[in-house]
N, C-alpha and C positions, 0 to 999 in steps of 0.2 A: 297445527304448528309446523312451520317449515323445518325440515330436518337438515342437519349439517351436510354439506356437499364436499367434504374433505375426503380425498382418497389417498391412502398411503401406498407407495410402491413397496411391496413386501417380497423379498426374494429369499427363499430358503437356502441356507448355507450349512453344509454338513461338516461337522468336525467333532472330534472325540471329546469326552468330558475331561475337564482339567483335573489333574491330581499332582502329587509331589513329583512324580517322574517327569511329567510334562514340564514343570517349572525348572527342573534341573537341566533339561535339554533346551531351555529357552522358551519364549512365548510362542504359542501356536499361531500361524498366520491366519488372519481373519479378513475376508473380503468385505469391503464397505461399499454398498451400492448407493445409498443416500447419504452423502457426506455432510450436508448442511442441516443444522437443526431446524425443526419447525419453530415458528414464533409463538408467543404466548396466546395470541388470538386464535391461531390454528389449533393449539392444544385445548383451549377452553371450548371451542366449537365441537371438537371431537368428543370431549367429555359430556357436553350438553346433549349432543346427538344421541349418545348411548343412553343417557338417563331418560330422555324424552321417548325413546323407543320402548320404554318399560323395563329396561335392564339396569342392573347395578354396574356402575363403572368400577373397574378393577385394574390397578397397575399390573398385577400379575398376569392378567389376560391380555395385556397390551403388547404390541410389538416392541422389539429392542430399541429401534430408532425412536419410537414415540416416548418410551421411558427415558432414554438418554436426552431427548430434546427437553423434557420437563426438568430433568436434573440440571442440564446446561442453563436453562432459564431460571433456575432456583439456586443461584450462587454456587453451582457445581457441587452441591452437597447431596450425598445419597445416604439413605438409611438401609442398613443391611441386617436382615434377620437370618440366623443360621441355626443348624442343629441336625441331628440324625433323622428327624421326622418332622412332619408338619406341626406337631404339638410339643416339640422339644424346645420350649421357650424358657424354662427355668434353669439358669446357669448352675445352681447348686445340685441339680439332679442330673447334670450332663457331665459324665466323666471325660468326654472328649472335647469339651467346649474350648479350652485353651488351644489345643492342637488345631481345631477347625478354624478358629479365629486367626491363628498365625498363618495357616495355609492361605486364607483369604487375603490377608495383608501382603503376603509374599507375592501372590498373583497380581494384586493391584500395583505393588511396587514395580514389578517387571513390565507391566503394560504401560504404566504411567511414566516410568523412568524416574521415580522419586523414592526417597527413603521413607520408611514407615513414619518417622516423626513428622513428615510433611503430608502424610496421607490420613492418618488417624486423628479424628477430632475428639471422640470420646467413645469409651466402651462401657456399657451399662454393667454395674456391679451385680445385679440380680437377674438380668435377662440375657439371653443369647442374642444380643443386638448391639450394633455399633454404628456410628456415623463417620463417614469417610468423605474425603474430597476426591472427586473423579472428574477429569476433563474429557477423556477420550471415549468415543463410542465403542471402540474395540474392547475396552475394559469392561463395559457394561455387558456386552455380548458374552465375553468369557466368564464373567461372574455368574450370569444367569444359567450357564451350562454346568456349573459345579453342582454336584449331587447333594451337597450339604447346605445349599442356599435355600432358605425358606421364602425370602422375598428380597428384592432390590427396588427401592422406591425413591422418588425425589423427597428430600427432607425439608426443603424450604421453598416449594412451589406455592405461590400465593394465588390460588384459584379465585377467591372472592375479590381480592384487590384488583385482579385483572378484569373480572366482570364489571366492577364499578368503573374501571378505566375505559372499557370498550363500549359499555351500554348505559352507563350512568347509574345503574342499580345492580345489586348482586342478586341474580336470579336463583335464589335458593332459600333454604331454611334459615340461612344466615343473612337474609336481606337487611336485617337490623342487627346492630351490635348488641342489643339488649341492655344498653347502658342508659342511665338517666339518674341525676342526683336531685330531681325535683321532689317536693312534698305536696300532698293534697289533703284537704280536710275530708273526713269520712262522712258520708250520708248516714243519718241516724238509722235508716232502714237496712244498712249493710252490716250491722253488728248488734250483738246483745251484750249487756254488761254482766259480768260474773265477778264474784268476790275474788280478791279484796277491792278491786276497782279496775278490772281489765276488760278489754273489748274482745269478745269472741266473734270472729268473722262469721258472716251469714252461712258460708259453706259448711261450717262445723255442724250446724243443725241438720243440714241435708244429709250428712254422713253419720249422724248420731255420735259425733265425737265428744260433745260436752257431756252427754249422758254416760259415755264410756269412761270418762274420768272417774266415775265412782268405783271403777274396777282397776284402772291403770292410768298412771300419769307419765310413764316412760322412765321412771327411776331405775337406776342401775344399768342403763343402756347408753352406749356411746355411738353417736352417728358421725361419720366422716363426710365432709362437704367439699367437693372439688368445684371451684368456681373462681370468681375474680377477687376473693378475699372478703374481709368484713371491715366495715367502717370503724375507724378509730374514734369517731365522734359520736357513736351510738352507745351510751353507757349500759343500756339493757342487754347489749351483746358484749359487755366488757366488765367494768367494775361492779355493775348492778345485775349481773347475770343471775344471782340468787335472790332477787327482789321478790317481795310478796309471798306467794305460796310455793315458789320455786326455791329449793334448798338442796344442799349436799351434793352439788354437781360442779363441773368445771367446763370452761371453754378454753381450748388451746388453739392459737392462731399461728399458722405457718406460711411461709412464702417460698415458692420454688420457681418463680417466674423471673426471667431476665428481660427487663424493659429496654430493648434495643432492636433496631432494624438490622443489625449485623449479627448473623448467626454465630460467629466466633467470639462474640462478647460474653463475658462471664460476670457473675455477681448478682445475686437475687436482690430485688428492690423492696423486699419486706412483705409483710402479711396484710397491710392495709388496703382495703378496697378503693379503687380509683374510678370505678364504673358504676357501682350501686347494685348490680345484679346479685352478687354474692351476698351482700347484706340482706337483701330481700329473701333469698333462699334460706339463710340461717335463721331469720325471723320466722319464716313459715314453719320451719321444723321445730324450733325450740325456744322462741322468745318467752321470757318468764311470765308467769301468771301474776302480773305486777299490780301495784297499788297506785300507779301513775296515770291511769286512764289510757293506756296504750294497748295495741293489739297483742294477743297472746298466741304462742305457737301451738302446734298439734300435740307435741310431746314435751310439755313445759317443765318436766323434771329430768329430761335426758341431758347428757353431756354432749358437747360438740368438739370435734377436731376439724378445724377449717383449713383449707389450702387456697392461697392465691396462686393458681396454676396458669392463668392466662389473663390477658388484659380485658377480654370480653367473651361473649358466648361463641364467637366464630373462631374455631381452631384452625387458623389459616396459615400459620408460619412456623418456623423452626422452634422458637422459644415457647409458643403456645402448645404445640404438640409434645415437645419435650417436657414441659412443665406438667402436663396432664399425665404423661407416662410416669414421671417421678412420683406424683401424688398417689397414683394407684398402687405403685410398688411399696411406698412408705406406709400407706394405710393398710395394705395387705400384711405388712410386717408388724403392725401395731395390734397387739393381742387384745387391747381394750375395745377396739372398734369392731362392731358387729355388722353395721349397715353403712353403705356408701351411697351418697346421692350426688348425681352430676347432671345439671341442666344445661349442658353445652354439647356441641357435636359438629359433625361435618356431613356433607352429602355423599362422600365416599370413604371407604375404609382407609385407615392409617395404621400400618403394620405395628409400629412401636406402641401405639395406644392399645391396639388389639392385644398385644402381648401383656401390657400392663393390666388390662381388664382380666385376662385369663389368669394372671399371677394372683391378683387379689381374690378372684373366685376360688382358686385352688387353696387359698388360706381360709375358706369357709365364710367369706363375706357375702352378704345379701346386697346386691347392686341394683340401683334404680337409675335409669337414664331417660332423658326427655325424648319423646317420640318425634319432636320437631315443631317449630313455630316459624311462620313466615307470613308474608302478605298473601291474601286469599288466592291471587292468580298464580302463585308459585307452589301451591299445595300438591302439584303433580309429582313433586319429588318423593312423596311417601315418607315412611319411617326412616329416620336418619341414623347414621353411625355415631356412637356404638350401641344405640338402643336396640338395633336389629340383631345384635349378637345373642346367642342362646344363653350366655352367661349373665346377661343383663335382663332386668324386668323393664319393659318399655311402657311408658305412661303418657297419656295425652289428656287434654282438657276437653270437657263437654259443657253444653249449656245447662243452665239451671233446670232441674226436674226432668232431665233426660240422661240416658246412658249411651245413646247412639247418635247424637247430634253434636259433632265437634264444634268447638268454638271457632270464630271467624278466622283465626290465624293458626289453628292447630292442625297437625297432620294426623292421619289415621292409616291403618293398614293391617295386614295379617300378623305382623310382629307385635302389635300392641297387646299388653297383658292386662292393664288396668286403666280405668278412667277416673277422673275427679271433676266434680261440678265446680267450675271456676268463672263462669260467665253468666251474668244476670240479664234479664230482658232489658234492663236499663242500659246495659253495656258495661256496667261496673264489674270489676274483677274482685280479687281477694284482698282485704285490708292487711297491711303489714307495717312493721316499724319502718320509719324513714331512715335514710342515710344519716340524717341529723337528729341529734338528741331532742326528745320531747315533741317530735313531729311524726306524722303518719303518711302512708302512701297506699296505692293499689298496685298489685302485680298480677299478670295474667299469663296466658299461653300454656304450653305443655311444661314450661319451667316450674310454675307454681304447682301444677298438678303432680309433677314428679316429687318435689320437695314435700308436699303434703302427704303423699303416699309413703315416702320414707319415714315421715313422722308416725304414720299409722302403724307401720311395721315395728317401730320402736315401742308403741303401746302394746302390741301383741306380744313381742318378745319380753317386755318387762313383766307382763302378767304370767309368762311361762318361761322363766329364766333358764331352765334346764333344756329347753327345746333346741333342736338343730335348725339350721337355716331352712331346710325343706319342710319341717313341721310348721314353722312360722308361715312360710309361703303357702302351704296347703290350707292353713286356717284362713288366710286372707282370701284365697280363691273360694273356699266353701262359703264364705260370708258375702259373696259378691252376686251381682244381678244375674249373670248368665251361667253360673255354676249348675251342672257339670259340663255344659256344652257352650264353650266360648263363642262369642260373636266373631264373624269373619274379619271385621275391621276394628273392633273395640275390646277384644279379649274377654276377660271375665266381667268387665264393666265396673260399676261403682261399688265400693266396699261399704257394707253396713258395719261400722266400727264397733258398735255396741255388741252385735252378734259375735264379732271377731275376738272380743276380750272376755266373753262370758264362758 
């Protein structure tokens, strides 16, 4: 693969760290060598070159001019994470957070020559993170020198949109939006009928899920789903959530996504799915064991708290990334939620989402994230963000009757923790409820593998309600193919759910 031939002129400039005394004496002079920003094509080529070389791309490891160029090309909006240490992300645990935030804003005001009201877009109520408007390269350089800055990143740089513009397709795990509102009739070989008249997907037998229901159905456990929302037209994920053998549970639908190309727009557009992906994930986890001849979910007696946090699976813009951050923090603060499932991601780290994941994890949540799904020729990307984080359990999909043969569009790598069989030799995937009432569909990739594994965790936790997150996780590992020696690319492999709940 031809590597990027972009070379940035980087000149080291020495100057002291910014502090309150510096600000009182005026802004420190900063020499600018490269005055014009790179264009978005140059930025994408640099990112792609880094990833193709086998490294993870990181804004923190990038030069000041490169970061500023991406901010400049992203509506001049920057995301700033601050704190007294790299892990000082929780505002409630930081006695100095207000002072540090004010110091940062004062520095930005002086370098930008603007009042705080024209600089600050939003400050997160739970995290040491804020979004600010920055035009000048000098401001970025000065910010990144402050000792209490954890990261400064572009908050609205559209990597995938630029890839589509320059090459016609997004060369990444997000090469598809994951959306689709179509319905498909199910092949009779792809399910078995269980009482009272529900369709159990073929994959359930492969993981001993239907047999495990004799011990646990997920009752008493609430799973949070961060995705594109849930269809308002699917009654089995609405008014009939307690149909058939599913009872005594709730589904709560929330919307934290602003549907606008303008980052400064406000106003959430509701909880209803407009993509179809979120509906499929909710169905996979907890569709009722119904009497309507429709597919049933893994943990059919679990409750759901769903979030419409993005328009699709590609977390490519300000509102998508902000929505996911908000969903993680709100689910972290929801004491009823024990498990969080997210089948969306990015090919590089997003600081505010990383903070959100860490925040939810610090609240005891067991987090499952998709390892990545793309067209086969772009699988070089490897495990995507935030699945690669240590706070998340990364899941990928494998072919039927295997634990180390990834599906045609699935990613693998050292960060994978579990696998799920979701691709048949026929090419068919896992049956789920359709976006539309009374209809069915198939869903595949690491997305359905992740949601299915989150449902399995609900079965294990329901069987052992007094257990901690680590106890649940250890039981899942102990019941998997490669325990106690995980595979280098597929983690602990497939889970024997019957063993996990006995």
